[in-house]
N, C-alpha and C positions, 0 to 999 in steps of 0.2 A: 505495500500500501504506502503511496506520496505522498509525499507534505497536502498536494494535492487533493486529495483521498480524503485526509482523514481534518481536513478543515469544513469540509462537505459531512462527514458524519460527525459533527463537534457542531458546527448549523443545525444540523437535522434535531439533534439532543435535547438541544438549545428549548429547540420551537420551530427551527426557519420551515415554512410548507413543501421552499419552492424546494430547498434540499435533503429532504422526506420521496417528492413524491419523482426524481432527477434516479436517486438510490434507486428506488421501487424498480424505475423505468426503467437503470443503466443494471442490475438484480433480479430481471424478472422469471428473466427464464431458467436460472438457475432453482431464483423461488418453487416456479413453478416441478421443478423439479423432487426437490426438495416434499413440499407437501404433497402435488402423487405419488410416491416412496410409499411415504404414513398411510392419506389413506389412502390408494388403489383405486382414487376414483375420479376421470380427468373430468367432472361437472363440478365436483368439491375440493376443489386445487386449484382452480381455476378461481372459484369465487376467493379462495382464500386467497389472492393471488390478485385480489381488488375483490378486495373490502374498501381500500377506497374510498370510495360513492355513499355506503353506508354510515362513513362517516362527519360526510358529507351534508347527509343529507339527516344524522344527531341521530341514528337510528343505536349507535355503538356508543357506548356504553359506558366499557367498561374500560379502565386502569389503576390499579393499586395504588401502582410506582407513578402519576400523573408529574409528582414531581419531577420526578430522574428524569422521565417524557413527551415534555410538555405536547408535545403534537399529538400525541394518543389520547387526549385527558383530550374532554365536550369541553366544548367551548364555539 
């Protein structure tokens, strides 16, 4: 991981929505592979990788450690 990637992850952890979305887009294939490996269902794996719209509509209300990763906090 180079310095710019580390900075992007830091920004995402601190609540930078654009940085967070870029990380998801950049890693979506790997995230899908991991989700599919666990779930063994293509549709469910796709849902897991594409959960961001749920947060936007207010349906994603969980994040026990929102202070550690504010982008996941409902808001």
